C-alpha positions in Angstrom: -37.9 32.3 -36.6 -35.8 33.6 -39.2 -36.1 30.7 -42.1 -37.2 27.2 -41.4 -38.6 24.5 -43.6 -41.0 22.4 -42.0 -41.2 18.9 -43.6 -43.4 16.0 -43.1 -43.3 12.7 -45.1 -45.8 9.8 -45.4 -44.3 6.4 -45.7 -45.1 2.9 -46.4 -43.6 1.8 -42.8 -41.0 2.9 -40.1 -37.6 1.4 -41.8 -35.7 3.8 -44.4 -33.9 0.7 -45.4 -37.1 -1.4 -46.2 -40.1 0.8 -46.6 -40.4 3.6 -49.2 -41.9 7.2 -49.3 -45.3 8.1 -50.4 -45.6 11.6 -50.2 -43.3 14.6 -49.4 -45.0 18.0 -47.8 -43.0 21.0 -46.6 -43.8 24.6 -45.9 -41.2 27.5 -45.2 -41.4 29.6 -42.2 -40.1 33.0 -42.9 -39.9 36.0 -40.7 -42.2 34.5 -38.1 -44.8 33.7 -40.7 -45.7 30.4 -43.2 -44.6 31.0 -47.0 -43.9 29.1 -49.8 -45.0 25.3 -50.0 -43.9 22.1 -51.6 -45.8 18.9 -52.3 -45.0 15.8 -54.3 -46.4 12.5 -54.2 -44.3 9.7 -54.7 -44.7 6.4 -56.5 -43.0 3.9 -54.3 -43.4 1.2 -57.1 -45.0 -1.2 -54.8 -48.6 -2.2 -53.6 -50.1 -0.5 -50.6 -51.2 -2.4 -47.6 -54.8 -2.2 -46.8 -53.6 -0.2 -43.4 -51.3 2.3 -44.9 -54.5 3.1 -47.1 -56.6 3.3 -44.2 -54.2 5.5 -42.2 -53.6 8.1 -44.9 -56.1 7.8 -47.5 -53.3 7.6 -50.3 -54.4 4.6 -52.7 -52.5 2.8 -55.4 -54.1 4.8 -57.8 -53.0 8.1 -56.4 -49.5 7.1 -56.2 -49.6 5.5 -59.6 -49.2 9.1 -61.2 -46.6 10.2 -58.5 -43.0 11.0 -58.9 -39.9 9.0 -58.7 -38.6 9.2 -55.2 -35.1 10.3 -56.3 -36.7 13.0 -58.4 -39.1 14.2 -55.5 -36.3 14.2 -53.1 -33.9 16.3 -55.3 -36.7 18.8 -55.8 -37.0 18.9 -52.1 -33.7 19.6 -51.4 -33.7 22.5 -53.6 -36.8 23.8 -51.9 -34.9 23.4 -48.6 -31.4 24.6 -49.7 -29.7 26.5 -47.1 -32.3 26.3 -44.4 -32.6 24.4 -41.2 -35.3 21.6 -41.2 -38.1 21.5 -38.6 -40.6 18.7 -38.1 -42.5 16.5 -35.4 -40.1 14.0 -34.7 -38.0 15.0 -37.3 -35.3 12.4 -37.1 -37.8 9.8 -38.0 -38.5 12.0 -41.6 -35.1 12.7 -41.8 -34.0 9.1 -42.0 -36.2 8.4 -45.1 -35.0 11.7 -46.6 -31.3 10.8 -46.2 -31.5 7.4 -47.3 -33.2 8.5 -50.7 -30.6 11.3 -51.3 -27.9 8.8 -50.6 -29.2 6.4 -53.2 -28.9 9.1 -55.5 -25.6 9.9 -54.5 -26.2 13.1 -52.7 -25.0 14.0 -49.3 -27.6 15.4 -47.1 -26.4 17.0 -43.9 -28.7 19.3 -41.9 -29.5 20.9 -38.9 -33.1 20.9 -37.4 -35.6 21.7 -34.6 -37.9 19.0 -33.2 -41.5 20.0 -32.2 -42.0 16.7 -30.4 -38.8 17.4 -28.2 -40.1 21.2 -27.9 -44.0 19.9 -26.8 -42.3 17.3 -24.2 -40.5 20.1 -22.6 -42.8 23.1 -23.0 -46.3 21.8 -22.8 -46.4 19.6 -19.7 -50.3 19.9 -19.5 -50.6 18.5 -22.7 -51.5 14.8 -22.0 -50.0 13.6 -25.2 -47.3 15.0 -27.5 -48.8 13.6 -30.7 -49.2 16.0 -33.3 -53.0 14.8 -33.4 -53.6 15.7 -30.0 -51.6 18.9 -29.6 -53.7 20.2 -32.9 -56.7 19.5 -31.0 -55.2 20.8 -27.5 -54.0 24.1 -29.3 -56.8 24.3 -31.7 -54.7 24.2 -34.7 -56.7 23.4 -37.9 -55.8 20.7 -39.9 -58.0 19.8 -43.3 -56.6 15.9 -43.2 -54.9 13.7 -40.7 -51.8 11.8 -42.2 -51.0 13.7 -45.2 -47.8 15.4 -45.5 -48.7 18.9 -46.6 -51.4 19.2 -44.0 -49.4 18.0 -41.3 -46.4 20.3 -42.2 -48.7 23.1 -42.3 -50.1 22.3 -38.7 -46.5 21.3 -37.2 -45.4 25.0 -38.6 -48.3 26.6 -36.8 -47.1 24.6 -33.6 -43.9 25.7 -34.0 -44.6 29.3 -34.1 -47.2 28.9 -31.1 -44.3 27.6 -29.2 -41.9 30.0 -30.2 -44.3 32.8 -29.3 -45.1 31.5 -26.2 -41.7 30.1 -25.0 -38.8 32.0 -26.9 -38.3 34.7 -24.4 -38.0 32.4 -21.5 -36.5 29.3 -23.2 -34.3 30.6 -26.0 -31.9 27.7 -26.0 -34.8 25.5 -26.9 -35.3 27.0 -30.2 -31.5 26.6 -31.5 -31.6 24.1 -34.4 -29.1 21.4 -33.8 -27.1 18.9 -36.2 -29.5 15.7 -37.5 -27.6 12.6 -36.7 -28.0 9.5 -38.9 -25.8 7.3 -40.8 -26.8 5.7 -44.3 -25.2 3.4 -46.7 -26.4 3.7 -50.5 -28.4 0.7 -51.1 -27.3 -1.2 -54.5 -29.9 -1.9 -56.9 -30.8 -5.5 -57.6 -28.6 -7.5 -60.2 -30.3 -8.9 -63.2 -29.9 -12.3 -62.2 -31.7 -11.6 -58.8 -34.8 -10.0 -60.8 -34.6 -12.8 -63.5 -34.8 -15.6 -60.5 -37.7 -13.6 -58.8 -39.4 -13.2 -61.9 -39.4 -16.9 -62.7 -40.3 -18.0 -59.0 -43.3 -15.6 -59.0 -44.1 -16.9 -62.9 -43.8 -20.5 -61.6 -46.0 -20.3 -58.2 -48.4 -17.8 -60.2 -48.2 -15.0 -57.6 -48.1 -11.2 -57.9 -44.9 -9.8 -56.6 -45.4 -6.7 -54.3 -42.9 -4.5 -55.4 -41.8 -3.7 -59.0 -38.8 -5.5 -60.1 -36.7 -2.7 -61.3 -37.3 -0.8 -57.9 -35.7 -3.5 -55.7 -32.4 -3.1 -53.6 -30.2 -6.4 -53.7 -31.0 -6.9 -50.0 -34.5 -6.7 -50.9 -34.4 -8.9 -53.7 -32.4 -11.6 -51.6 -35.3 -11.4 -48.8 -38.0 -11.6 -51.3 -36.9 -14.7 -53.0 -36.2 -16.1 -49.5 -39.8 -15.5 -48.7 -41.2 -17.1 -51.5 -39.0 -20.2 -51.4 -39.8 -20.6 -47.9 -43.9 -20.2 -48.4 -44.0 -21.9 -51.7 -40.9 -23.8 -52.3 -38.2 -23.7 -55.1 -38.3 -24.4 -58.8 -38.0 -28.2 -59.4 -35.1 -29.3 -61.5 
């Protein structure tokens, strides 16, 4: 293992087009050892659901002091510059990173190695292949579950274990491969869309779940349609 950046994200949901990054954590593996770390809390500019708060322990108060998503992703790309990525179900996190980069007008093309795929191939005795289960199965210490930096550290420990145990017999399994995911830059909501949403919210006396200036055009359109279907149009 010459050098990798092991990354983990916490997000508000599963879809990079509609959900948002909450936290980015990463560690570098250099010459077989865990080295420098990267951590950014991200302000998603929306109200978090109870489900997300209960899963991650990340609260609305915590993210209020977080970084802008575009800034956080740019800083992560500097940290990971020139190195392949690694992660547990890596493509899941990579999709969010690539979408956020595209929204900043940045290209992100990386190679990577997925510890989930490795575990499925190399650890048949493990009943489950989730990071939670594998940490218990292999006695990997993790201070907190579902927090980005702690999960990145645990994934790095998992990768090093798999490499030490299986690289000699299965060297081809540890070659980074191009990460494939296509994205398009999301356009911000227009002034007209934001004005319309503000008028709808004020008329129906409801609190919008997302900050107006953070909305994309498609998000603003969906939000307006949802309000109209639930509460009705503004008369006149």
